[in-house]
BAKOL-741063 format. One record per residue: residue number from 1; residue in one letter; x, y, z of N, C-alpha, C in turn. Coordinates in steps of 0.02 Angstrom, whole numbers, plus 50000, padded with zeros to 5 digits. Layout:
+-----+---+-------+-------+-------+-------+-------+-------+-------+-------+-------+
:   k : r :  n.xx :  n.yy :  n.zz : ca.xx : ca.yy : ca.zz :  c.xx :  c.yy :  c.zz :
+-----+---+-------+-------+-------+-------+-------+-------+-------+-------+-------+
: NUM : A :     X :     Y :     Z :     X :     Y :     Z :     X :     Y :     Z :
...
+-----+---+-------+-------+-------+-------+-------+-------+-------+-------+-------+
***
This chain:
+-----+---+-------+-------+-------+-------+-------+-------+-------+-------+-------+
:   k : r :  n.xx :  n.yy :  n.zz : ca.xx : ca.yy : ca.zz :  c.xx :  c.yy :  c.zz :
+-----+---+-------+-------+-------+-------+-------+-------+-------+-------+-------+
:   1 : X : 49865 : 49719 : 50413 : 49899 : 49703 : 50473 : 49927 : 49618 : 50428 :
:   2 : X : 49886 : 49572 : 50420 : 49903 : 49507 : 50412 : 49963 : 49501 : 50347 :
:   3 : X : 49947 : 49536 : 50291 : 49993 : 49540 : 50245 : 50049 : 49598 : 50263 :
:   4 : X : 50029 : 49668 : 50264 : 50069 : 49711 : 50278 : 50116 : 49719 : 50341 :
:   5 : X : 50124 : 49665 : 50374 : 50165 : 49663 : 50455 : 50167 : 49585 : 50445 :
:   6 : X : 50118 : 49575 : 50464 : 50127 : 49503 : 50504 : 50157 : 49443 : 50460 :
:   7 : X : 50143 : 49452 : 50401 : 50165 : 49409 : 50336 : 50244 : 49417 : 50342 :
:   8 : X : 50265 : 49474 : 50341 : 50354 : 49479 : 50349 : 50389 : 49464 : 50400 :
:   9 : X : 50338 : 49469 : 50445 : 50381 : 49442 : 50529 : 50404 : 49364 : 50520 :
:  10 : X : 50329 : 49337 : 50503 : 50321 : 49266 : 50507 : 50364 : 49253 : 50442 :
:  11 : X : 50392 : 49273 : 50391 : 50412 : 49237 : 50335 : 50511 : 49255 : 50349 :
:  12 : X : 50512 : 49298 : 50387 : 50589 : 49278 : 50417 : 50594 : 49238 : 50458 :
:  13 : X : 50538 : 49218 : 50509 : 50562 : 49174 : 50551 : 50577 : 49087 : 50497 :
:  14 : X : 50545 : 49077 : 50449 : 50572 : 49042 : 50417 : 50608 : 49021 : 50366 :
:  15 : X : 50609 : 49113 : 50330 : 50677 : 49113 : 50266 : 50697 : 49195 : 50281 :
:  16 : X : 50751 : 49195 : 50333 : 50781 : 49259 : 50361 : 50809 : 49302 : 50288 :
:  17 : X : 50810 : 49264 : 50231 : 50869 : 49299 : 50182 : 50798 : 49317 : 50120 :
:  18 : X : 50754 : 49327 : 50153 : 50715 : 49344 : 50106 : 50687 : 49414 : 50093 :
:  19 : X : 50688 : 49450 : 50042 : 50675 : 49516 : 50020 : 50617 : 49528 : 49990 :
:  20 : X : 50606 : 49580 : 50024 : 50542 : 49619 : 50014 : 50545 : 49698 : 49986 :
:  21 : X : 50499 : 49704 : 49936 : 50471 : 49791 : 49942 : 50390 : 49779 : 49940 :
:  22 : X : 50405 : 49830 : 49971 : 50316 : 49841 : 49996 : 50312 : 49911 : 49988 :
:  23 : X : 50244 : 49920 : 49941 : 50220 : 49987 : 49916 : 50149 : 50004 : 49941 :
:  24 : X : 50111 : 50043 : 49950 : 50044 : 50072 : 49963 : 50051 : 50132 : 49929 :
:  25 : X : 49991 : 50181 : 49931 : 49983 : 50217 : 49885 : 50005 : 50274 : 49930 :
:  26 : X : 50011 : 50278 : 50001 : 50051 : 50336 : 50016 : 50119 : 50325 : 50068 :
:  27 : X : 50159 : 50347 : 50046 : 50236 : 50352 : 50077 : 50202 : 50345 : 50162 :
:  28 : X : 50167 : 50390 : 50190 : 50166 : 50382 : 50248 : 50145 : 50310 : 50286 :
:  29 : X : 50106 : 50285 : 50251 : 50056 : 50241 : 50272 : 50118 : 50175 : 50245 :
:  30 : X : 50154 : 50156 : 50213 : 50201 : 50128 : 50188 : 50249 : 50130 : 50258 :
:  31 : X : 50277 : 50195 : 50282 : 50317 : 50192 : 50346 : 50294 : 50167 : 50399 :
:  32 : X : 50219 : 50163 : 50403 : 50188 : 50160 : 50468 : 50194 : 50084 : 50484 :
:  33 : X : 50172 : 50045 : 50412 : 50184 : 49979 : 50409 : 50239 : 49951 : 50426 :
:  34 : X : 50302 : 49988 : 50403 : 50357 : 49968 : 50411 : 50387 : 49975 : 50478 :
:  35 : X : 50354 : 50017 : 50518 : 50381 : 50027 : 50583 : 50353 : 49972 : 50621 :
:  36 : X : 50270 : 49961 : 50606 : 50242 : 49912 : 50639 : 50278 : 49859 : 50655 :
:  37 : X : 50310 : 49834 : 50566 : 50341 : 49783 : 50579 : 50395 : 49768 : 50609 :
:  38 : X : 50433 : 49822 : 50610 : 50506 : 49827 : 50637 : 50482 : 49833 : 50725 :
:  39 : X : 50427 : 49850 : 50745 : 50410 : 49851 : 50810 : 50407 : 49781 : 50839 :
:  40 : X : 50358 : 49743 : 50778 : 50360 : 49681 : 50815 : 50410 : 49630 : 50820 :
:  41 : X : 50457 : 49628 : 50773 : 50519 : 49595 : 50766 : 50559 : 49628 : 50826 :
:  42 : X : 50557 : 49686 : 50855 : 50579 : 49703 : 50928 : 50541 : 49681 : 50986 :
:  43 : X : 50486 : 49665 : 50981 : 50463 : 49642 : 51039 : 50480 : 49587 : 51071 :
:  44 : X : 50463 : 49599 : 51130 : 50501 : 49533 : 51180 : 50466 : 49481 : 51151 :
:  45 : X : 50395 : 49471 : 51146 : 50362 : 49411 : 51129 : 50405 : 49378 : 51064 :
:  46 : X : 50429 : 49399 : 51012 : 50455 : 49393 : 50958 : 50533 : 49376 : 50973 :
:  47 : X : 50557 : 49417 : 51007 : 50629 : 49411 : 51028 : 50631 : 49329 : 51060 :
:  48 : X : 50604 : 49324 : 51112 : 50600 : 49270 : 51169 : 50583 : 49210 : 51124 :
:  49 : X : 50539 : 49206 : 51055 : 50532 : 49132 : 51021 : 50576 : 49141 : 50968 :
:  50 : X : 50607 : 49185 : 50929 : 50621 : 49178 : 50868 : 50699 : 49215 : 50858 :
:  51 : X : 50746 : 49246 : 50918 : 50779 : 49284 : 50900 : 50842 : 49263 : 50887 :
:  52 : X : 50854 : 49194 : 50887 : 50917 : 49142 : 50851 : 50914 : 49133 : 50784 :
:  53 : X : 50858 : 49159 : 50738 : 50851 : 49156 : 50678 : 50888 : 49217 : 50632 :
:  54 : X : 50898 : 49272 : 50677 : 50916 : 49340 : 50632 : 50924 : 49392 : 50663 :
:  55 : X : 50964 : 49439 : 50658 : 50952 : 49507 : 50693 : 50945 : 49553 : 50654 :
:  56 : X : 50906 : 49619 : 50668 : 50915 : 49673 : 50623 : 50984 : 49710 : 50626 :
:  57 : X : 51021 : 49717 : 50578 : 51068 : 49754 : 50569 : 51063 : 49832 : 50589 :
:  58 : X : 51110 : 49848 : 50636 : 51103 : 49916 : 50649 : 51136 : 49970 : 50611 :
:  59 : X : 51169 : 49949 : 50566 : 51165 : 49993 : 50506 : 51146 : 49989 : 50447 :
:  60 : X : 51070 : 49959 : 50436 : 51028 : 49965 : 50418 : 50964 : 49958 : 50425 :
:  61 : X : 50942 : 50023 : 50469 : 50872 : 50014 : 50503 : 50845 : 50075 : 50518 :
:  62 : X : 50813 : 50110 : 50470 : 50782 : 50144 : 50460 : 50719 : 50140 : 50436 :
:  63 : X : 50662 : 50192 : 50450 : 50583 : 50184 : 50440 : 50567 : 50152 : 50370 :
:  64 : X : 50608 : 50174 : 50321 : 50588 : 50162 : 50234 : 50631 : 50090 : 50226 :
:  65 : X : 50679 : 50075 : 50275 : 50721 : 49997 : 50244 : 50749 : 49978 : 50304 :
:  66 : X : 50749 : 49915 : 50322 : 50777 : 49893 : 50369 : 50817 : 49811 : 50338 :
:  67 : X : 50860 : 49786 : 50362 : 50896 : 49739 : 50341 : 50912 : 49685 : 50400 :
:  68 : X : 50905 : 49634 : 50389 : 50933 : 49591 : 50430 : 51015 : 49554 : 50421 :
:  69 : X : 51054 : 49510 : 50464 : 51105 : 49494 : 50462 : 51113 : 49424 : 50407 :
:  70 : X : 51058 : 49415 : 50382 : 51046 : 49344 : 50326 : 51028 : 49392 : 50265 :
:  71 : X : 51059 : 49440 : 50255 : 51040 : 49465 : 50184 : 50970 : 49506 : 50159 :
:  72 : X : 50925 : 49478 : 50201 : 50852 : 49492 : 50204 : 50826 : 49556 : 50205 :
:  73 : X : 50792 : 49580 : 50182 : 50768 : 49655 : 50184 : 50697 : 49660 : 50174 :
:  74 : X : 50683 : 49721 : 50221 : 50611 : 49761 : 50189 : 50630 : 49837 : 50172 :
:  75 : X : 50589 : 49834 : 50126 : 50602 : 49923 : 50097 : 50531 : 49940 : 50075 :
:  76 : X : 50521 : 50005 : 50106 : 50442 : 50024 : 50071 : 50421 : 50063 : 50025 :
:  77 : X : 50379 : 50095 : 49993 : 50374 : 50136 : 49957 : 50308 : 50153 : 49911 :
:  78 : X : 50303 : 50192 : 49888 : 50239 : 50205 : 49845 : 50235 : 50216 : 49762 :
:  79 : X : 50196 : 50219 : 49737 : 50200 : 50232 : 49654 : 50242 : 50291 : 49643 :
:  80 : X : 50227 : 50334 : 49670 : 50254 : 50392 : 49656 : 50338 : 50416 : 49692 :
:  81 : X : 50367 : 50349 : 49718 : 50431 : 50354 : 49749 : 50481 : 50311 : 49712 :
:  82 : X : 50544 : 50322 : 49703 : 50592 : 50276 : 49667 : 50584 : 50207 : 49717 :
:  83 : X : 50587 : 50134 : 49660 : 50607 : 50085 : 49691 : 50660 : 50071 : 49641 :
:  84 : X : 50675 : 50093 : 49593 : 50731 : 50072 : 49558 : 50795 : 50049 : 49597 :
:  85 : X : 50826 : 50015 : 49574 : 50913 : 49968 : 49602 : 50900 : 49920 : 49651 :
:  86 : X : 50835 : 49905 : 49677 : 50820 : 49869 : 49727 : 50775 : 49803 : 49689 :
:  87 : X : 50794 : 49757 : 49716 : 50770 : 49680 : 49685 : 50742 : 49644 : 49757 :
:  88 : X : 50697 : 49614 : 49734 : 50662 : 49578 : 49810 : 50629 : 49491 : 49780 :
:  89 : X : 50624 : 49455 : 49828 : 50587 : 49396 : 49815 : 50518 : 49404 : 49811 :
:  90 : X : 50492 : 49451 : 49851 : 50420 : 49473 : 49861 : 50394 : 49544 : 49845 :
:  91 : X : 50363 : 49552 : 49809 : 50346 : 49607 : 49793 : 50263 : 49624 : 49802 :
:  92 : X : 50244 : 49671 : 49866 : 50194 : 49675 : 49913 : 50158 : 49758 : 49886 :
:  93 : X : 50088 : 49727 : 49854 : 50046 : 49810 : 49853 : 49988 : 49790 : 49888 :
:  94 : X : 49984 : 49841 : 49938 : 49946 : 49843 : 49982 : 49897 : 49926 : 49975 :
:  95 : X : 49828 : 49904 : 49945 : 49792 : 49958 : 49944 : 49828 : 50016 : 49896 :
:  96 : X : 49852 : 49999 : 49835 : 49886 : 50047 : 49783 : 49860 : 50116 : 49774 :
:  97 : X : 49806 : 50102 : 49768 : 49774 : 50168 : 49729 : 49717 : 50194 : 49788 :
:  98 : X : 49703 : 50237 : 49803 : 49675 : 50290 : 49847 : 49585 : 50263 : 49818 :
:  99 : X : 49556 : 50257 : 49873 : 49502 : 50244 : 49858 : 49444 : 50295 : 49817 :
: 100 : X : 49469 : 50363 : 49834 : 49435 : 50424 : 49811 : 49461 : 50433 : 49721 :
: 101 : X : 49520 : 50402 : 49701 : 49553 : 50396 : 49639 : 49527 : 50329 : 49598 :
: 102 : X : 49474 : 50274 : 49650 : 49457 : 50212 : 49596 : 49405 : 50236 : 49540 :
: 103 : X : 49401 : 50295 : 49526 : 49336 : 50303 : 49473 : 49375 : 50342 : 49427 :
: 104 : X : 49453 : 50365 : 49455 : 49481 : 50411 : 49392 : 49524 : 50371 : 49330 :
: 105 : X : 49517 : 50364 : 49270 : 49543 : 50342 : 49227 : 49612 : 50334 : 49229 :
: 106 : X : 49643 : 50412 : 49253 : 49707 : 50426 : 49231 : 49745 : 50417 : 49302 :
: 107 : X : 49709 : 50403 : 49356 : 49750 : 50372 : 49420 : 49758 : 50289 : 49416 :
: 108 : X : 49711 : 50254 : 49391 : 49701 : 50194 : 49383 : 49765 : 50177 : 49336 :
: 109 : X : 49762 : 50198 : 49276 : 49814 : 50194 : 49216 : 49884 : 50208 : 49243 :
: 110 : X : 49891 : 50257 : 49289 : 49962 : 50294 : 49309 : 49981 : 50220 : 49369 :
: 111 : X : 49939 : 50199 : 49401 : 49953 : 50150 : 49446 : 49962 : 50079 : 49417 :
: 112 : X : 49931 : 50076 : 49340 : 49932 : 49992 : 49325 : 50000 : 50009 : 49270 :
: 113 : X : 50017 : 50064 : 49262 : 50066 : 50067 : 49221 : 50154 : 50079 : 49259 :
: 114 : X : 50133 : 50089 : 49328 : 50191 : 50095 : 49372 : 50200 : 50013 : 49399 :
: 115 : X : 50154 : 49991 : 49379 : 50166 : 49906 : 49418 : 50213 : 49879 : 49339 :
: 116 : X : 50173 : 49892 : 49295 : 50195 : 49847 : 49228 : 50280 : 49876 : 49228 :
: 117 : X : 50283 : 49944 : 49243 : 50347 : 49942 : 49223 : 50405 : 49968 : 49272 :
: 118 : X : 50379 : 49949 : 49334 : 50426 : 49972 : 49385 : 50421 : 49890 : 49425 :
: 119 : X : 50346 : 49905 : 49480 : 50362 : 49842 : 49516 : 50380 : 49780 : 49471 :
: 120 : X : 50336 : 49762 : 49427 : 50343 : 49695 : 49379 : 50434 : 49679 : 49393 :
: 121 : X : 50475 : 49732 : 49363 : 50538 : 49709 : 49348 : 50578 : 49707 : 49408 :
: 122 : X : 50564 : 49724 : 49461 : 50591 : 49710 : 49523 : 50613 : 49651 : 49556 :
: 123 : X : 50588 : 49606 : 49528 : 50595 : 49511 : 49542 : 50682 : 49501 : 49545 :
: 124 : X : 50698 : 49478 : 49620 : 50769 : 49453 : 49618 : 50782 : 49400 : 49557 :
: 125 : X : 50743 : 49359 : 49555 : 50742 : 49307 : 49498 : 50664 : 49289 : 49472 :
: 126 : X : 50662 : 49334 : 49394 : 50599 : 49349 : 49366 : 50563 : 49286 : 49377 :
: 127 : X : 50593 : 49210 : 49357 : 50544 : 49156 : 49377 : 50521 : 49147 : 49455 :
: 128 : X : 50540 : 49149 : 49502 : 50522 : 49142 : 49571 : 50488 : 49190 : 49609 :
: 129 : X : 50506 : 49264 : 49573 : 50466 : 49325 : 49615 : 50407 : 49318 : 49622 :
: 130 : X : 50377 : 49317 : 49687 : 50308 : 49295 : 49709 : 50290 : 49381 : 49717 :
: 131 : X : 50222 : 49405 : 49660 : 50185 : 49459 : 49692 : 50128 : 49452 : 49732 :
: 132 : X : 50119 : 49495 : 49789 : 50044 : 49497 : 49829 : 50021 : 49546 : 49822 :
: 133 : X : 49963 : 49566 : 49790 : 49913 : 49624 : 49798 : 49854 : 49610 : 49831 :
: 134 : X : 49865 : 49660 : 49896 : 49803 : 49670 : 49927 : 49762 : 49726 : 49922 :
: 135 : X : 49700 : 49732 : 49920 : 49660 : 49791 : 49894 : 49577 : 49764 : 49899 :
: 136 : X : 49540 : 49815 : 49921 : 49456 : 49815 : 49901 : 49447 : 49821 : 49825 :
: 137 : X : 49417 : 49809 : 49792 : 49406 : 49802 : 49719 : 49379 : 49880 : 49713 :
: 138 : X : 49403 : 49921 : 49675 : 49394 : 49990 : 49676 : 49341 : 50005 : 49611 :
: 139 : X : 49355 : 49966 : 49551 : 49347 : 49981 : 49487 : 49374 : 49914 : 49454 :
: 140 : X : 49321 : 49886 : 49390 : 49355 : 49843 : 49348 : 49422 : 49848 : 49325 :
: 141 : X : 49444 : 49893 : 49301 : 49505 : 49916 : 49283 : 49556 : 49940 : 49322 :
: 142 : X : 49546 : 49919 : 49403 : 49596 : 49930 : 49463 : 49659 : 49889 : 49432 :
: 143 : X : 49695 : 49880 : 49501 : 49773 : 49829 : 49468 : 49745 : 49769 : 49469 :
: 144 : X : 49707 : 49755 : 49525 : 49695 : 49684 : 49528 : 49649 : 49667 : 49473 :
: 145 : X : 49599 : 49696 : 49437 : 49580 : 49688 : 49373 : 49626 : 49684 : 49329 :
: 146 : X : 49662 : 49729 : 49308 : 49738 : 49724 : 49257 : 49772 : 49652 : 49262 :
: 147 : X : 49783 : 49644 : 49328 : 49837 : 49576 : 49332 : 49788 : 49518 : 49309 :
: 148 : X : 49709 : 49508 : 49340 : 49690 : 49458 : 49318 : 49672 : 49444 : 49254 :
: 149 : X : 49662 : 49512 : 49220 : 49671 : 49517 : 49143 : 49735 : 49472 : 49104 :
: 150 : X : 49778 : 49479 : 49142 : 49846 : 49465 : 49108 : 49839 : 49383 : 49126 :
: 151 : X : 49801 : 49349 : 49172 : 49807 : 49282 : 49164 : 49851 : 49237 : 49221 :
: 152 : X : 49892 : 49274 : 49247 : 49953 : 49237 : 49272 : 49955 : 49257 : 49348 :
: 153 : X : 49884 : 49285 : 49368 : 49880 : 49292 : 49445 : 49820 : 49255 : 49479 :
: 154 : X : 49838 : 49219 : 49530 : 49786 : 49199 : 49560 : 49733 : 49236 : 49603 :
: 155 : X : 49667 : 49234 : 49612 : 49634 : 49288 : 49629 : 49606 : 49261 : 49705 :
: 156 : X : 49633 : 49280 : 49759 : 49606 : 49272 : 49819 : 49562 : 49313 : 49833 :
: 157 : X : 49490 : 49293 : 49859 : 49450 : 49352 : 49872 : 49399 : 49328 : 49925 :
: 158 : X : 49385 : 49380 : 49968 : 49340 : 49373 : 50027 : 49292 : 49413 : 50036 :
: 159 : X : 49234 : 49413 : 49990 : 49179 : 49453 : 49998 : 49162 : 49470 : 50057 :
: 160 : X : 49130 : 49517 : 50065 : 49112 : 49538 : 50146 : 49049 : 49482 : 50153 :
: 161 : X : 48994 : 49480 : 50105 : 48956 : 49435 : 50115 : 48956 : 49371 : 50055 :
: 162 : X : 48948 : 49316 : 50103 : 48956 : 49252 : 50069 : 48905 : 49238 : 50010 :
: 163 : X : 48946 : 49220 : 49953 : 48902 : 49206 : 49894 : 48916 : 49125 : 49863 :
: 164 : X : 48873 : 49094 : 49872 : 48912 : 49005 : 49865 : 48934 : 48986 : 49792 :
: 165 : X : 48891 : 49039 : 49749 : 48909 : 49016 : 49677 : 48977 : 49055 : 49659 :
: 166 : X : 49015 : 49098 : 49710 : 49080 : 49109 : 49688 : 49132 : 49117 : 49751 :
: 167 : X : 49114 : 49046 : 49795 : 49156 : 49024 : 49835 : 49238 : 49012 : 49809 :
: 168 : X : 49282 : 49070 : 49853 : 49344 : 49049 : 49838 : 49391 : 49002 : 49861 :
: 169 : X : 49440 : 48962 : 49805 : 49463 : 48909 : 49830 : 49553 : 48920 : 49800 :
: 170 : X : 49580 : 48907 : 49834 : 49650 : 48927 : 49794 : 49683 : 48871 : 49787 :
: 171 : X : 49747 : 48887 : 49756 : 49796 : 48837 : 49732 : 49828 : 48786 : 49795 :
: 172 : X : 49821 : 48840 : 49842 : 49862 : 48788 : 49907 : 49818 : 48751 : 49936 :
: 173 : X : 49754 : 48759 : 49933 : 49694 : 48720 : 49970 : 49668 : 48754 : 50017 :
: 174 : X : 49666 : 48830 : 50019 : 49602 : 48866 : 50045 : 49544 : 48862 : 50038 :
: 175 : X : 49503 : 48875 : 50070 : 49427 : 48873 : 50038 : 49393 : 48920 : 50086 :
: 176 : X : 49357 : 48964 : 50075 : 49310 : 49010 : 50106 : 49267 : 48955 : 50167 :
: 177 : X : 49267 : 48959 : 50204 : 49220 : 48914 : 50266 : 49169 : 48930 : 50266 :
: 178 : X : 49147 : 48979 : 50251 : 49055 : 48995 : 50260 : 49032 : 48946 : 50205 :
: 179 : X : 48969 : 48953 : 50233 : 48918 : 48889 : 50190 : 48850 : 48932 : 50177 :
: 180 : X : 48821 : 48987 : 50211 : 48772 : 49000 : 50185 : 48771 : 49081 : 50160 :
: 181 : X : 48736 : 49077 : 50107 : 48740 : 49130 : 50067 : 48711 : 49207 : 50102 :
: 182 : X : 48743 : 49245 : 50115 : 48739 : 49303 : 50152 : 48796 : 49326 : 50197 :
: 183 : X : 48805 : 49252 : 50242 : 48847 : 49237 : 50297 : 48913 : 49291 : 50302 :
: 184 : X : 48936 : 49355 : 50349 : 48967 : 49393 : 50349 : 49040 : 49370 : 50359 :
: 185 : X : 49075 : 49396 : 50312 : 49148 : 49388 : 50330 : 49173 : 49397 : 50398 :
: 186 : X : 49143 : 49461 : 50434 : 49176 : 49505 : 50491 : 49099 : 49524 : 50528 :
: 187 : X : 49049 : 49461 : 50568 : 49002 : 49494 : 50590 : 49002 : 49537 : 50622 :
: 188 : X : 49044 : 49566 : 50679 : 49061 : 49620 : 50722 : 49066 : 49666 : 50692 :
+-----+---+-------+-------+-------+-------+-------+-------+-------+-------+-------+
***
């Protein structure tokens, strides 16, 4: 929810002209997250606080694609759906491979190839396009492994059980706040 729904809503508060392509392994889940995002934007709370920043265009408001009056949009897809013709500032992949397909060489290669040939070419400006991949690691050669092998991505990871020797610190200053080995990310 943090990335697939809330991030879009937050970004438009600051930069309503931002354009997003969002993909997950299932078109149904992509549509679900798109509707959640739209519902949050339409909520009384959001409108009370930020309705002066932008408005959803009534002529561009569907489950799979919605746009605002500042030229920003959110389009959702899956690796098996077409994304040609659209370019975005943020290209987000969330659980792009089914858990059941994590051990399948064919499925992993299909997703990695789709990313390289389709998603990676959809940035509005190749120099400034931002790619975000959210997933649980399924295999060393899954999409995250494939991208990390190329070396151009920062790996932000939060293991369920903390391991001090693998503490994650990012280039923007975030650091895993846990201190004791074995401490859980979500104790509940």
